[in-house]
C-alpha positions as CSV (number, residue, x, y, z in Angstrom):
1,X,23.5,-4.0,-16.4
2,X,24.2,-7.3,-18.2
3,X,24.3,-9.6,-15.2
4,X,21.8,-12.4,-15.0
5,X,20.3,-13.9,-11.9
6,X,23.2,-16.3,-11.6
7,X,25.8,-13.6,-11.9
8,X,24.1,-11.4,-9.4
9,X,24.5,-13.8,-6.6
10,X,25.0,-17.4,-7.4
11,X,23.4,-19.9,-9.8
12,X,20.2,-20.2,-7.8
13,X,19.9,-16.5,-6.7
14,X,16.5,-14.9,-7.5
15,X,16.7,-11.3,-6.4
16,X,16.0,-8.1,-8.3
17,X,17.7,-5.9,-5.7
18,X,20.9,-5.4,-7.7
19,X,18.9,-3.8,-10.5
20,X,16.9,-1.4,-8.3
21,X,18.6,2.0,-8.2
22,X,18.6,3.8,-4.8
23,X,16.7,7.0,-4.5
24,X,15.1,6.7,-8.0
25,X,11.7,8.2,-8.9
26,X,9.1,6.1,-10.7
27,X,10.3,7.0,-14.2
28,X,13.9,6.0,-13.3
29,X,12.6,2.8,-11.8
30,X,10.7,2.0,-14.9
31,X,13.8,2.5,-17.0
32,X,15.9,0.4,-14.7
33,X,13.3,-2.4,-14.5
34,X,13.5,-2.8,-18.3
35,X,16.9,-4.4,-17.8
36,X,16.2,-6.5,-14.8
37,X,17.6,-10.0,-14.8
38,X,16.8,-10.8,-11.2
39,X,15.1,-14.1,-12.0
40,X,14.9,-16.4,-15.1
41,X,11.5,-15.1,-16.3
42,X,13.2,-12.2,-18.2
43,X,14.6,-14.8,-20.7
44,X,11.4,-15.7,-22.4
45,X,9.2,-12.6,-21.8
46,X,9.1,-9.9,-24.4
47,X,9.7,-7.1,-22.0
48,X,9.4,-5.9,-18.4
49,X,5.9,-4.6,-17.6
50,X,6.1,-2.0,-15.0
51,X,3.2,-0.3,-13.1
52,X,1.2,2.6,-14.6
53,X,-1.4,5.1,-13.8
54,X,-1.8,8.0,-11.4
55,X,1.5,8.3,-9.6
56,X,-0.2,10.1,-6.6
57,X,-3.1,7.7,-6.5
58,X,-4.9,7.1,-3.2
59,X,-5.7,3.5,-4.4
60,X,-3.0,1.2,-5.7
61,X,-4.0,-2.2,-7.2
62,X,-1.6,-5.2,-7.4
63,X,-2.2,-8.1,-9.8
64,X,-0.3,-11.3,-10.4
65,X,1.8,-10.8,-13.5
66,X,1.5,-9.5,-17.0
67,X,-0.6,-11.5,-19.4
68,X,0.0,-12.2,-23.1
69,X,-1.3,-8.8,-24.3
70,X,0.4,-6.9,-21.5
71,X,3.7,-8.6,-22.4
72,X,3.3,-7.5,-26.1
73,X,2.2,-4.0,-25.3
74,X,4.3,-3.2,-22.3
75,X,1.5,-1.9,-20.1
76,X,-0.4,-3.6,-17.2
77,X,-4.1,-4.6,-17.4
78,X,-4.6,-3.8,-21.1
79,X,-6.0,-7.3,-21.9
80,X,-9.5,-8.8,-21.2
81,X,-8.8,-8.9,-17.4
82,X,-8.1,-5.2,-17.4
83,X,-11.4,-4.6,-19.1
84,X,-13.2,-6.5,-16.3
85,X,-11.3,-4.6,-13.7
86,X,-12.1,-1.2,-15.1
87,X,-15.8,-2.1,-15.3
88,X,-15.8,-3.4,-11.7
89,X,-14.0,-0.3,-10.4
90,X,-16.5,2.0,-12.1
91,X,-19.4,0.0,-10.6
92,X,-17.8,0.3,-7.2
93,X,-17.7,4.1,-7.5
94,X,-13.9,4.3,-8.2
95,X,-12.5,6.1,-11.2
96,X,-10.0,3.8,-12.9
97,X,-8.1,6.8,-14.1
98,X,-7.4,7.8,-10.5
99,X,-5.7,4.5,-9.6
100,X,-2.2,3.1,-10.0
101,X,-2.0,-0.5,-11.3
102,X,0.9,-2.9,-11.2
103,X,1.8,-6.5,-10.7
104,X,3.7,-8.5,-8.1
105,X,5.8,-10.1,-10.9
106,X,6.9,-7.9,-13.8
107,X,7.6,-10.5,-16.5
108,X,5.1,-12.8,-18.2
109,X,5.5,-16.5,-17.2
110,X,4.1,-18.9,-19.7
111,X,4.4,-22.2,-21.5
112,X,3.8,-22.8,-25.3
113,X,0.5,-24.4,-26.2
114,X,0.7,-27.9,-27.5
115,X,-0.4,-26.6,-30.9
116,X,-0.2,-23.2,-32.5
117,X,1.5,-20.1,-31.2
118,X,-0.5,-19.4,-28.1
119,X,1.3,-18.8,-24.8
120,X,-0.4,-20.3,-21.8
121,X,-0.2,-18.4,-18.5
122,X,1.7,-20.2,-15.8
123,X,1.6,-19.0,-12.2
124,X,4.8,-17.6,-10.7
125,X,6.5,-19.4,-7.9
126,X,7.1,-18.0,-4.4
127,X,10.8,-17.5,-5.3
128,X,9.9,-15.5,-8.4
129,X,7.4,-13.4,-6.4
130,X,10.1,-12.8,-3.8
131,X,12.7,-11.9,-6.4
132,X,10.4,-9.2,-7.8
133,X,9.3,-7.8,-4.5
134,X,11.9,-4.9,-4.4
135,X,10.2,-3.3,-7.4
136,X,6.8,-3.5,-5.8
137,X,8.2,-2.1,-2.5
138,X,9.5,0.9,-4.3
139,X,6.3,1.5,-6.2
140,X,4.4,1.4,-2.8
141,X,6.9,3.7,-1.2
142,X,6.8,6.3,-4.0
143,X,3.1,6.3,-4.8
144,X,2.3,6.1,-1.0
145,X,-1.4,5.0,-1.5
146,X,-3.9,5.1,1.3
147,X,-5.4,1.7,0.3
148,X,-3.9,-1.2,-1.6
149,X,-6.0,-3.8,-3.3
150,X,-4.5,-7.3,-3.8
151,X,-6.0,-8.9,-6.9
152,X,-5.7,-12.6,-6.3
153,X,-3.5,-15.0,-4.3
154,X,-0.1,-14.1,-5.9
155,X,-0.6,-10.4,-5.1
156,X,-1.7,-11.2,-1.5
157,X,1.3,-13.4,-0.9
158,X,3.7,-10.8,-2.3
159,X,2.3,-8.3,0.2
160,X,1.4,-10.4,3.3
161,X,3.5,-13.6,3.0
162,X,2.9,-17.2,2.0
163,X,0.2,-17.7,4.6
164,X,-2.2,-15.4,2.8
165,X,-5.4,-17.1,1.4
166,X,-7.6,-15.0,-0.8
167,X,-10.7,-17.1,0.0
168,X,-10.2,-16.5,3.8
169,X,-8.9,-12.9,3.7
170,X,-10.9,-11.2,0.9
171,X,-13.2,-8.2,1.4
172,X,-12.0,-7.0,4.8
173,X,-9.5,-4.3,5.7
174,X,-6.1,-5.8,6.6
175,X,-3.0,-4.1,8.0
176,X,-0.3,-3.7,5.3
177,X,3.2,-3.5,6.6
178,X,5.0,-0.4,5.4
179,X,7.3,-0.8,2.3
180,X,11.0,-0.3,2.7
181,X,11.7,3.3,3.6
182,X,8.0,4.0,4.3
183,X,6.4,5.3,7.4
184,X,3.4,3.9,9.3
185,X,1.0,1.1,8.1
186,X,-1.3,1.1,5.2
187,X,-4.5,-0.8,4.6
188,X,-5.0,-3.7,2.2
189,X,-8.2,-5.2,0.8
190,X,-7.9,-8.5,-1.0
191,X,-10.2,-9.8,-3.7
192,X,-10.1,-12.2,-6.6
193,X,-8.1,-11.5,-9.8
194,X,-10.4,-10.3,-12.5
195,X,-9.2,-13.1,-14.8
196,X,-11.1,-15.5,-12.5
197,X,-14.3,-13.9,-13.8
198,X,-13.3,-14.6,-17.4
199,X,-12.4,-18.3,-16.6
200,X,-15.8,-19.0,-14.9
201,X,-18.6,-20.7,-16.6
202,X,-21.8,-18.8,-17.3
203,X,-23.4,-20.0,-14.1
204,X,-20.6,-18.7,-11.9
205,X,-19.5,-15.6,-13.7
206,X,-22.1,-13.2,-12.4
207,X,-21.5,-14.3,-8.8
208,X,-17.7,-13.9,-9.1
209,X,-18.1,-10.5,-10.7
210,X,-20.5,-9.4,-8.0
211,X,-18.0,-10.4,-5.4
212,X,-15.2,-8.5,-7.1
213,X,-17.3,-5.3,-7.1
214,X,-18.4,-5.8,-3.5
215,X,-14.7,-6.1,-2.4
216,X,-13.8,-3.0,-4.4
217,X,-16.6,-1.1,-2.7
218,X,-14.9,-1.9,0.6
219,X,-11.7,-0.3,-0.7
220,X,-13.8,2.7,-1.9
221,X,-15.4,3.2,1.5
222,X,-12.0,3.3,3.1
223,X,-11.0,6.1,0.9
224,X,-14.1,8.1,2.1
């Protein structure tokens, strides 16, 4: 498709639904997502970064959006935050290779640094999160995980609504409404995004990382 967000439903329309093929499997969804123009973020990002991993995983992890390295390489969680996440999963007794990882928003949102060529992460808006939600709903429906981990506030809001607060809701099992076309309810465990560990100073980094591991252990116990 060549429509942009305006052409899909008005100048202010933010909605990926017109680009989501009905009845598609994950490979077909990934191909279709590469051409998504459901919100303006596609204009500056290098590519769509779709989910990846074990397509029959019992545990699915949702982050915020691709970072700079993910945008360049086309895969989620391949940058420094991904390294923190893999290490925390292993310490929590969860094999990273047996998970599926994705993001609430599939395009990298950034602003240029005042000097140089660096691209500075910028948090997506609620409209951009909502626009991308049809892709995430299909991933949840097709992978059908037993437990979903929301990594940070953006992921939590994409799954539970704007009232979600990671500081209030983290580390405890929460009911997850079924995705479109799904059956029953799933379970969600929220925690911080691993990038928060990287941003912390030396004094706070160990505590944040320990909390991340502890929350992931909750998810691991739910898997049995």
